[in-house]
C-alpha positions as CSV (number, residue, x, y, z in Angstrom):
1,X,0.0,0.0,0.1
2,X,1.4,3.3,-1.1
3,X,2.2,6.1,1.5
4,X,-0.3,8.4,-0.3
5,X,-3.1,6.0,0.1
6,X,-2.2,5.4,3.7
7,X,-2.5,9.2,4.4
8,X,-5.7,9.4,2.8
9,X,-7.3,6.3,4.6
10,X,-9.4,7.6,7.6
11,X,-7.7,7.0,10.9
12,X,-9.7,4.5,13.1
13,X,-10.4,6.0,16.7
14,X,-8.5,4.1,19.4
15,X,-10.3,2.6,22.3
16,X,-9.2,0.8,25.6
17,X,-9.1,-2.5,23.9
18,X,-6.3,-1.4,21.4
19,X,-4.1,-0.6,24.3
20,X,-1.2,-3.0,25.4
21,X,-1.9,-5.0,28.7
22,X,-0.3,-2.5,30.9
23,X,-2.1,0.3,29.3
24,X,-5.5,-1.6,29.7
25,X,-4.6,-2.0,33.4
26,X,-3.9,1.7,34.1
27,X,-6.8,2.8,32.1
28,X,-9.3,0.5,33.9
29,X,-8.0,1.5,37.2
30,X,-8.5,5.2,36.4
31,X,-12.0,4.5,35.1
32,X,-12.8,2.5,38.2
33,X,-11.4,5.1,40.6
34,X,-13.6,7.8,38.7
35,X,-16.6,5.6,38.8
36,X,-16.1,5.2,42.6
37,X,-15.8,9.0,43.0
38,X,-19.1,9.4,40.9
39,X,-21.1,6.6,42.4
40,X,-20.0,7.0,46.1
41,X,-22.4,10.0,46.9
42,X,-25.3,7.8,45.7
43,X,-24.2,5.0,47.8
44,X,-23.8,7.2,51.0
45,X,-27.3,8.4,50.3
46,X,-28.7,4.9,50.1
47,X,-27.0,3.8,53.4
48,X,-27.9,7.0,55.2
49,X,-31.5,6.4,54.6
50,X,-31.4,3.1,56.4
51,X,-29.6,4.7,59.5
52,X,-31.1,5.8,62.8
53,X,-30.5,9.4,64.0
54,X,-28.1,8.3,66.6
55,X,-26.0,6.3,64.0
56,X,-25.9,9.4,61.6
57,X,-24.8,11.6,64.4
58,X,-22.2,9.3,65.8
59,X,-20.0,9.5,62.9
60,X,-19.4,8.0,59.5
61,X,-19.9,4.3,59.0
62,X,-20.0,2.6,55.7
63,X,-20.9,-1.0,55.6
64,X,-24.5,-2.2,56.5
65,X,-24.6,-5.3,58.9
66,X,-21.0,-4.7,59.7
67,X,-20.7,-1.2,61.0
68,X,-24.2,-0.6,61.8
69,X,-27.7,-2.5,61.6
70,X,-30.0,-1.1,59.0
71,X,-33.4,0.1,59.9
72,X,-36.5,1.1,57.9
73,X,-37.5,3.9,60.4
74,X,-36.9,6.7,58.0
75,X,-38.6,5.0,55.1
76,X,-41.7,4.2,57.4
77,X,-41.8,7.8,58.5
78,X,-41.8,9.2,55.2
79,X,-44.1,6.8,53.3
80,X,-46.4,5.9,56.4
81,X,-46.4,8.6,58.9
82,X,-46.2,11.3,56.4
83,X,-47.8,9.7,53.4
84,X,-50.0,12.6,52.2
85,X,-47.3,15.2,52.9
86,X,-45.0,13.1,50.7
87,X,-47.4,12.0,47.9
88,X,-48.8,15.4,47.2
89,X,-45.5,17.3,46.4
90,X,-44.3,14.1,44.5
91,X,-47.4,14.4,42.3
92,X,-47.1,18.0,42.0
93,X,-43.6,17.7,40.8
94,X,-44.5,15.2,38.1
95,X,-47.3,17.3,36.9
96,X,-45.4,20.5,36.8
97,X,-42.3,19.0,35.3
98,X,-44.0,16.9,32.6
99,X,-46.5,19.7,31.8
100,X,-43.9,22.6,31.7
101,X,-41.4,20.5,29.6
102,X,-44.1,19.4,27.1
103,X,-45.3,23.0,26.7
104,X,-41.8,24.4,26.4
105,X,-40.8,21.7,23.9
106,X,-44.0,22.4,21.7
107,X,-43.6,26.2,21.7
108,X,-39.8,26.1,21.4
109,X,-39.5,23.5,18.7
110,X,-41.9,25.4,16.5
111,X,-40.1,28.8,17.2
112,X,-36.8,27.2,16.5
113,X,-38.0,25.7,13.2
114,X,-39.5,29.0,12.1
115,X,-36.2,30.7,13.0
116,X,-34.3,28.3,10.7
117,X,-36.7,28.1,7.7
118,X,-38.4,31.5,7.5
119,X,-36.9,34.9,7.2
120,X,-38.0,37.6,9.7
121,X,-37.3,41.4,9.6
122,X,-39.3,42.9,12.4
123,X,-38.6,46.6,12.4
124,X,-37.1,48.1,15.7
125,X,-39.4,51.1,15.8
126,X,-42.7,48.9,15.5
127,X,-41.3,46.7,18.5
128,X,-40.7,50.0,20.5
129,X,-44.2,51.2,19.7
130,X,-45.6,47.8,20.9
131,X,-43.6,47.9,24.2
132,X,-44.8,51.5,24.7
133,X,-48.4,50.7,24.2
134,X,-48.0,47.7,26.7
135,X,-46.5,50.1,29.2
136,X,-49.4,52.5,28.6
137,X,-52.0,49.8,29.2
138,X,-50.1,48.9,32.5
139,X,-50.1,52.4,33.5
140,X,-53.9,52.6,32.8
141,X,-54.6,49.7,34.9
142,X,-52.4,51.0,37.7
143,X,-54.5,54.2,37.7
144,X,-57.8,52.2,38.1
145,X,-58.9,51.6,34.4
146,X,-60.4,48.2,33.8
147,X,-57.9,45.6,32.3
148,X,-60.1,44.7,29.3
149,X,-60.7,48.4,28.4
150,X,-57.0,49.1,28.8
151,X,-56.1,46.3,26.5
152,X,-58.5,47.2,23.8
153,X,-57.4,50.9,23.9
154,X,-53.6,49.9,23.8
155,X,-54.2,47.5,21.0
156,X,-56.2,50.3,18.9
157,X,-53.3,52.8,19.4
158,X,-50.7,50.3,18.4
159,X,-52.6,49.3,15.3
160,X,-53.0,53.1,14.5
161,X,-49.4,53.9,15.1
162,X,-48.0,50.8,13.3
163,X,-50.0,51.5,10.0
164,X,-49.0,55.1,10.0
165,X,-45.9,56.0,11.8
166,X,-44.5,52.4,11.7
167,X,-43.8,52.4,7.8
168,X,-41.3,55.2,8.3
169,X,-39.0,53.0,10.3
170,X,-36.4,51.3,8.2
171,X,-34.1,49.5,10.5
172,X,-35.0,45.8,11.1
173,X,-33.8,42.8,12.9
174,X,-32.6,39.4,11.4
175,X,-33.4,35.9,12.4
176,X,-30.0,35.8,14.3
177,X,-30.9,38.8,16.3
178,X,-34.4,37.4,17.2
179,X,-32.8,34.1,18.2
180,X,-30.0,35.8,20.3
181,X,-32.9,37.9,22.0
182,X,-34.8,34.7,22.9
183,X,-31.7,33.0,24.3
184,X,-30.5,35.9,26.1
185,X,-33.5,35.7,28.3
186,X,-31.9,32.7,30.0
187,X,-29.0,34.9,31.2
188,X,-31.3,36.9,33.3
189,X,-31.3,35.3,36.8
190,X,-34.7,34.1,38.1
191,X,-34.2,36.0,41.4
192,X,-34.4,39.3,39.4
193,X,-37.9,38.7,38.1
194,X,-39.5,36.5,40.9
195,X,-41.2,39.4,42.6
196,X,-42.9,40.6,39.6
197,X,-44.0,37.1,38.6
198,X,-45.3,36.7,42.2
199,X,-47.4,39.8,42.0
200,X,-48.6,38.9,38.7
201,X,-50.0,35.4,39.8
202,X,-51.3,37.0,43.0
203,X,-53.4,39.5,40.9
204,X,-54.8,37.0,38.7
205,X,-55.6,34.4,41.4
206,X,-53.1,31.7,40.3
207,X,-50.8,31.8,43.3
208,X,-49.9,28.5,44.8
209,X,-51.3,26.4,41.8
210,X,-49.7,24.1,39.5
211,X,-50.8,26.2,36.5
212,X,-48.5,29.0,37.7
213,X,-45.6,26.6,37.9
214,X,-46.1,25.1,34.6
215,X,-46.4,28.6,32.9
216,X,-43.3,29.9,34.8
217,X,-41.2,26.9,34.1
218,X,-42.3,26.7,30.5
219,X,-41.3,30.3,30.0
220,X,-38.0,29.9,31.9
221,X,-36.9,26.7,29.8
222,X,-38.3,28.1,26.4
223,X,-34.9,29.8,25.5
224,X,-33.1,26.5,26.2
225,X,-35.4,24.5,23.9
226,X,-34.9,27.2,21.1
227,X,-31.2,27.2,21.4
228,X,-30.9,23.3,21.3
229,X,-33.6,22.6,18.7
230,X,-32.5,25.5,16.3
231,X,-29.0,23.9,16.2
232,X,-30.6,20.6,15.7
233,X,-33.1,21.7,12.9
234,X,-29.9,23.2,11.2
235,X,-28.4,19.8,10.7
236,X,-31.4,18.3,8.8
237,X,-31.1,18.2,5.0
238,X,-33.2,20.9,3.6
239,X,-33.5,18.8,0.2
240,X,-36.1,16.7,1.7
241,X,-38.4,19.5,2.7
242,X,-37.8,21.1,-0.7
243,X,-38.9,17.8,-2.4
244,X,-42.1,17.6,-0.3
245,X,-43.0,21.2,-1.2
246,X,-42.5,20.5,-4.9
247,X,-44.9,17.6,-4.4
248,X,-47.5,20.0,-3.0
249,X,-47.2,19.5,0.8
250,X,-48.0,22.5,3.0
251,X,-45.5,23.9,5.5
252,X,-47.3,22.5,8.4
253,X,-47.4,19.0,6.6
254,X,-43.7,19.2,6.0
255,X,-43.0,20.0,9.6
256,X,-45.4,17.3,10.8
257,X,-44.5,14.4,8.4
258,X,-40.8,14.9,7.6
259,X,-39.0,17.4,10.2
260,X,-40.7,16.0,13.3
261,X,-39.9,12.3,12.6
262,X,-36.3,13.1,11.8
263,X,-36.0,15.3,15.0
264,X,-37.0,12.8,17.5
265,X,-33.5,12.1,19.1
266,X,-33.2,15.9,19.4
267,X,-36.7,16.4,20.9
268,X,-36.1,13.6,23.4
269,X,-32.7,14.9,24.4
270,X,-34.1,18.5,24.7
271,X,-37.1,17.2,26.7
272,X,-35.0,15.4,29.2
273,X,-32.7,18.4,30.0
274,X,-35.6,20.8,30.5
275,X,-37.3,18.2,32.5
276,X,-34.5,17.9,34.7
277,X,-34.4,21.7,35.1
278,X,-38.0,21.7,36.0
279,X,-37.8,18.7,38.3
280,X,-35.1,20.3,40.5
281,X,-36.2,23.9,40.3
282,X,-36.4,25.5,43.8
283,X,-36.3,29.4,43.8
284,X,-39.6,30.0,41.7
285,X,-41.4,27.1,43.5
286,X,-40.4,28.7,46.9
287,X,-42.0,31.9,46.0
288,X,-45.1,30.7,43.8
289,X,-46.1,27.8,46.0
290,X,-46.9,27.1,49.6
291,X,-49.0,24.0,50.6
292,X,-51.2,23.1,47.7
293,X,-48.5,23.2,44.9
294,X,-45.4,22.4,46.9
295,X,-42.9,20.4,44.9
296,X,-40.3,17.9,46.1
297,X,-37.3,20.4,46.2
298,X,-39.1,22.4,49.0
299,X,-40.2,19.1,50.8
300,X,-36.3,18.0,50.8
301,X,-35.3,21.5,52.1
302,X,-38.0,21.4,54.7
303,X,-36.2,18.6,56.5
304,X,-33.5,21.2,57.6
305,X,-35.7,22.4,60.5
306,X,-35.1,24.0,63.9
307,X,-33.8,20.7,65.1
308,X,-31.1,20.7,62.5
309,X,-30.7,18.9,59.0
310,X,-32.5,15.4,59.4
311,X,-30.2,13.6,56.9
312,X,-32.0,10.2,57.3
313,X,-35.3,11.8,56.0
314,X,-33.5,14.0,53.3
315,X,-31.8,10.7,51.9
316,X,-35.2,9.0,51.5
317,X,-36.7,12.0,49.8
318,X,-33.6,12.6,47.5
319,X,-33.7,8.9,46.4
320,X,-37.4,8.8,45.5
321,X,-36.5,12.2,43.6
322,X,-33.6,11.0,41.6
323,X,-34.6,7.4,40.8
324,X,-37.3,8.4,38.0
325,X,-34.9,10.8,36.4
326,X,-32.1,8.2,36.3
327,X,-34.5,5.4,35.1
328,X,-35.7,7.8,32.4
329,X,-32.2,8.7,31.2
330,X,-31.2,5.0,31.1
331,X,-34.3,4.1,29.1
332,X,-33.6,6.7,26.6
333,X,-29.9,6.4,26.6
334,X,-29.4,5.8,22.8
335,X,-31.8,8.3,21.5
336,X,-30.5,11.1,23.9
337,X,-26.9,10.5,22.7
338,X,-27.8,10.7,19.1
339,X,-29.7,13.9,19.9
340,X,-26.8,15.5,21.7
341,X,-24.1,14.5,19.4
342,X,-25.8,15.2,16.1
343,X,-24.5,18.9,16.1
344,X,-20.9,17.8,16.8
345,X,-20.4,15.7,13.6
346,X,-22.1,18.2,11.3
347,X,-20.1,18.7,8.2
């Protein structure tokens, strides 16, 4: 085989199996040590849930039936004595996480597809007119005007100004500007807007409800969905959609029958990411819920009471919190890996 041909052949990626025996031993030792470092907190969490308070406070012990005798006292307290106080937050967490992730995925995927396939040029002046009319409606409501009347008047003023003055504005925004604006909303820390969100839901009567949490979590995770799905849609071949359009398919039919089936790995990976964010969210739930819509992160934090952190109860709650997410990730491992890595091999 000539040297030129050898240079042109693709180089096969080396794995642990290609190493010499000594290299394999070192590699497996390193991997085993790292696996121990990663999995040890989960092991510690599991054994702590089977300890009595006196065993936890006495100091670290590691081996059940050797260093201590396991007890189901913490599990009995969480699932029997506090059954309703455990199941209600757990059900709230499932409903809010699934509902908000689904809503964010539905809105974010369609927005990402539109930003890739369609051209937008909104005028800066018209956007400023819209913001001004919204502020005008808010000021009218603040001074006692009825909300429906304020919205109707603001919409009429905006339509009038947009059809007359708005035509004189020339400067517009591109798709990249719109996408950057959507993604930049994630940069804003939630603590900066949590008070206005609290007042908003208090005024509309949705405070301490699942609906408020679903809407808030969906709005919070929407930029992440747009960001990830925009990159994924950008890797799909445009020729398939062009062929469908030539055959007479509508835009919605192309999106539903061609784009969505090809995007299942990206959709699943994105759903799991935003699902984890919604599942573990604490700050917004702390402000927007109390008893009826309380979620599991608040229940776990409540175990750090006046008597100090009750690690044995926390361990039980944390385990039942993380097990569904781990099971979901394992079940969807192949689809998730395809969805996350497709952008890395583009081109």
